[in-house]
C-alpha positions as CSV (number, residue, x, y, z in Angstrom):
1,M,236.7,31.3,-2.2
2,T,239.1,33.4,-0.2
3,Y,236.5,36.1,0.4
4,R,234.0,33.5,1.7
5,C,236.6,32.0,4.1
6,L,237.5,35.5,5.3
7,L,233.8,36.3,6.0
8,Q,233.5,33.0,7.9
9,M,236.6,33.8,10.0
10,V,235.3,37.3,10.7
11,L,231.9,35.9,11.8
12,L,233.6,33.3,14.0
13,L,235.8,35.9,15.5
14,C,232.8,38.2,16.3
15,F,230.9,35.2,17.8
16,S,233.8,34.0,19.9
17,T,234.5,37.6,21.2
18,T,230.9,38.0,22.2
19,A,230.8,34.6,23.9
20,L,234.1,35.2,25.7
21,S,232.9,38.6,26.9
22,R,230.1,36.8,28.8
23,S,232.5,34.4,30.6
24,Y,232.9,35.9,34.1
25,S,235.9,33.7,34.7
26,L,237.7,35.1,31.7
27,L,236.6,38.6,32.7
28,R,238.0,38.1,36.2
29,F,241.3,37.0,34.7
30,Q,241.5,40.0,32.4
31,Q,240.5,42.4,35.1
32,R,243.0,41.1,37.6
33,R,245.8,41.3,35.0
34,S,244.8,44.9,34.1
35,L,244.4,46.0,37.8
36,A,247.9,44.7,38.5
37,V,249.2,46.8,35.5
38,C,247.4,49.9,36.8
39,Q,248.9,49.4,40.3
40,K,252.3,49.0,38.9
41,L,251.9,52.2,36.9
42,L,250.7,54.1,39.9
43,W,253.7,53.0,41.9
44,Q,256.0,54.2,39.2
45,L,254.8,57.8,39.8
46,P,257.4,59.7,41.9
47,S,256.7,59.9,45.6
48,T,256.4,63.2,47.4
49,P,257.9,64.8,50.5
50,Q,257.0,63.9,54.0
51,H,255.3,67.2,54.6
52,C,252.5,66.1,52.4
53,L,251.3,63.7,55.1
54,E,249.8,66.8,56.8
55,A,247.5,67.2,53.9
56,R,245.9,63.8,54.5
57,M,242.1,63.6,54.8
58,D,239.5,61.0,55.5
59,F,237.4,60.8,52.4
60,Q,235.1,58.2,53.9
61,M,235.1,55.3,51.5
62,P,231.6,53.9,51.5
63,E,231.0,51.4,54.3
64,E,229.9,48.7,51.9
65,M,233.4,48.7,50.4
66,K,235.1,48.3,53.8
67,Q,233.1,45.4,55.0
68,A,234.0,41.9,53.9
69,Q,230.5,41.2,52.5
70,Q,229.6,39.1,49.5
71,F,228.7,41.0,46.4
72,R,226.8,39.3,43.7
73,K,228.7,39.3,40.4
74,E,226.2,41.8,39.0
75,D,226.7,44.2,41.9
76,A,230.5,43.8,41.6
77,I,230.3,44.7,37.9
78,L,228.3,47.9,38.6
79,V,230.7,48.9,41.4
80,I,233.9,48.1,39.5
81,Y,232.7,49.9,36.4
82,E,231.8,53.0,38.5
83,M,235.1,53.0,40.3
84,L,237.1,52.7,37.1
85,Q,235.1,55.4,35.4
86,Q,235.6,57.8,38.4
87,I,239.3,57.1,38.7
88,F,239.6,57.7,34.9
89,N,237.9,61.0,35.3
90,I,240.1,62.1,38.2
91,L,243.3,61.2,36.3
92,T,242.3,63.4,33.4
93,R,242.5,66.5,35.6
94,D,245.4,68.9,35.9
95,F,248.3,67.0,37.4
96,S,251.0,69.3,36.0
97,S,252.2,70.3,39.5
98,T,253.1,66.7,40.4
99,G,256.1,66.1,38.1
100,W,254.3,62.9,37.0
101,S,255.2,61.3,33.7
102,E,252.5,62.0,31.1
103,T,253.4,58.7,29.5
104,I,252.7,56.8,32.6
105,I,249.4,58.6,33.1
106,E,248.5,57.9,29.4
107,D,249.3,54.2,29.9
108,L,247.2,54.1,33.0
109,L,244.3,55.9,31.3
110,E,244.5,53.5,28.4
111,E,244.5,50.5,30.8
112,L,241.5,51.9,32.6
113,Y,239.7,52.6,29.4
114,E,240.2,49.0,28.2
115,Q,238.8,47.6,31.5
116,M,235.7,49.8,31.2
117,N,235.2,48.7,27.6
118,R,235.3,45.0,28.7
119,L,232.8,45.7,31.4
120,E,230.5,48.1,29.6
121,P,228.3,45.6,27.7
122,I,227.6,43.6,30.8
123,Q,227.1,46.7,32.9
124,K,224.5,48.0,30.4
125,E,222.7,44.7,30.4
126,I,222.5,44.7,34.2
127,M,221.3,48.3,34.2
128,Q,218.6,47.4,31.6
129,K,217.1,44.8,34.0
130,Q,216.5,47.7,36.4
131,N,216.2,45.6,39.5
132,S,217.5,47.6,42.4
133,T,220.5,45.9,43.8
134,M,223.1,46.6,46.5
135,G,225.4,47.7,43.7
136,D,223.0,50.6,42.8
137,T,223.2,51.9,46.3
138,T,227.0,51.5,46.5
139,V,227.4,53.3,43.2
140,L,225.6,56.3,44.7
141,H,227.8,56.3,47.7
142,L,230.9,55.9,45.5
143,R,229.9,59.0,43.5
144,K,229.8,61.1,46.7
145,Y,233.2,59.7,47.7
146,Y,234.8,60.6,44.3
147,F,233.0,64.0,44.3
148,N,234.8,64.6,47.6
149,L,238.2,63.7,46.1
150,V,237.6,66.1,43.2
151,Q,236.5,68.9,45.5
152,Y,239.6,68.3,47.6
153,L,241.8,68.6,44.5
154,K,240.1,71.8,43.4
155,F,240.2,73.3,46.9
156,K,244.0,72.6,47.0
157,E,244.3,73.9,43.5
158,Y,245.6,70.6,42.2
159,N,248.9,71.0,44.1
160,R,251.5,68.3,44.5
161,C,250.5,67.3,48.0
162,A,246.8,67.1,47.2
163,W,247.6,64.8,44.3
164,T,249.8,62.7,46.6
165,V,246.8,62.2,48.9
166,V,244.5,61.3,46.0
167,R,247.1,58.9,44.6
168,V,247.1,57.0,47.9
169,Q,243.3,56.9,47.8
170,I,243.4,55.6,44.3
171,L,245.9,52.9,45.3
172,R,243.6,51.9,48.1
173,N,240.8,51.7,45.5
174,F,242.7,49.2,43.5
175,S,242.9,46.9,46.5
176,F,239.1,47.1,46.7
177,L,238.8,46.6,42.9
178,T,241.0,43.5,43.2
179,R,238.8,42.1,45.9
180,L,235.6,42.9,44.0
181,T,237.0,41.2,40.9
182,G,237.2,38.0,42.9
183,Y,233.3,37.9,42.9
184,L,233.3,37.5,39.1
185,H,232.8,33.9,38.4
186,D,230.6,31.8,36.2
């Protein structure tokens, strides 16, 4: 009897998790909470000296991200997923010269990973439909933008000032992510 009840509970839990993952309103709530946690963690990283301002660069965020245009929720998911994945990849690089806390970075990476896991099933579903959307084009532009960030870090040999510049860019990215998350609704 207990085994049968346990099986029913497991099936119910699986079904409710799947159903909830399709609720864009719930996803929006979860993403906003998680983005706020990520921003808080980034702000906890120590700031750097003023002379690093000289190392600033314009990495040319894709124009689509700067404009106040309406993304469809499918486009927003593709773009959010790509941004999270790229930020995750950047933060796994050598930041030893920064004096940043490994614990904070690990917490940040864990939060990013959880966000990507929530989005991945929906992102895959959208990709399988294979209808070209604005999100596809924006993703290509984002990949170039993040490639430039990585190249900058490499060129500067992952020094503290380069990481400061990239950290500011990532913080800006989180404001874009928060705005995009607003497009996720049922």
